[in-house]
C-alpha positions as CSV (number, residue, x, y, z in Angstrom):
1,M,-11.9,-4.1,36.6
2,N,-12.8,-6.7,38.8
3,D,-11.2,-7.5,42.5
4,V,-8.6,-10.2,42.7
5,K,-9.8,-13.3,44.2
6,T,-7.8,-15.6,46.1
7,I,-8.2,-19.2,45.2
8,L,-6.7,-22.0,47.7
9,I,-5.6,-24.9,46.6
10,R,-4.7,-28.0,49.0
11,E,-1.1,-28.6,47.5
12,E,1.4,-26.8,45.0
13,P,2.1,-27.1,42.4
14,I,-1.0,-26.7,40.2
15,E,-1.2,-26.9,36.5
16,L,-2.4,-23.9,34.8
17,C,-5.1,-25.8,32.9
18,Q,-6.5,-27.5,36.0
19,L,-6.2,-24.2,38.1
20,L,-8.8,-22.4,35.6
21,K,-11.2,-24.9,35.5
22,F,-10.7,-25.0,39.6
23,A,-11.3,-21.8,40.0
24,G,-14.3,-21.3,37.6
25,L,-12.5,-19.5,34.9
26,A,-13.0,-22.2,32.2
27,G,-16.1,-24.7,32.3
28,T,-14.1,-27.8,31.2
29,G,-10.5,-28.8,30.6
30,G,-10.9,-28.4,26.8
31,E,-12.0,-24.8,27.3
32,A,-9.0,-24.0,29.7
33,K,-6.5,-25.4,26.9
34,H,-8.2,-23.4,24.2
35,L,-7.9,-20.1,26.3
36,I,-4.3,-20.7,26.6
37,V,-3.9,-21.5,23.5
38,Q,-5.5,-18.5,22.5
39,E,-3.0,-16.2,24.5
40,L,-5.8,-15.0,26.6
41,V,-4.2,-16.1,29.8
42,S,-1.5,-14.2,31.8
43,V,0.7,-15.3,34.6
44,N,2.0,-12.7,36.6
45,G,1.5,-10.1,34.0
46,E,3.1,-12.1,31.2
47,V,1.1,-13.8,28.4
48,E,1.3,-17.7,29.2
49,T,1.0,-20.3,26.5
50,R,1.9,-23.5,28.3
51,K,-1.1,-25.2,29.7
52,R,1.2,-27.2,31.9
53,R,2.8,-24.4,33.4
54,K,3.3,-25.1,37.0
55,I,1.5,-22.1,39.3
56,V,2.6,-21.8,43.0
57,S,1.0,-19.7,45.9
58,G,1.1,-16.2,45.1
59,D,0.9,-16.3,41.1
60,M,-1.4,-13.9,39.7
61,V,-3.6,-15.6,36.8
62,A,-5.7,-13.5,34.7
63,I,-8.1,-13.6,31.6
64,G,-9.5,-10.4,30.4
65,D,-10.8,-8.4,33.5
66,Q,-10.9,-11.7,35.8
67,R,-8.2,-11.7,38.1
68,I,-7.0,-14.8,40.8
69,V,-4.1,-15.1,43.0
70,V,-3.1,-18.4,44.4
71,A,-2.6,-19.5,47.9
72,V,-2.2,-22.7,49.6
73,G,-4.7,-23.7,52.4
């Protein structure tokens, strides 16, 4: 399993679909939405199907074995 990568955002919250694109877990906004609808994304260990879910500092987002944690910086 990959290590957890920290993603710094300027301000919180950030929408899940925006975060996936910003973090490089999805190439486009459309791809990010597709991953979420297909129930391939989890937030803090729970499958998340809301593309506009608000993500804040400390949240862990995962797709498969790729994991990121969000921090404000």
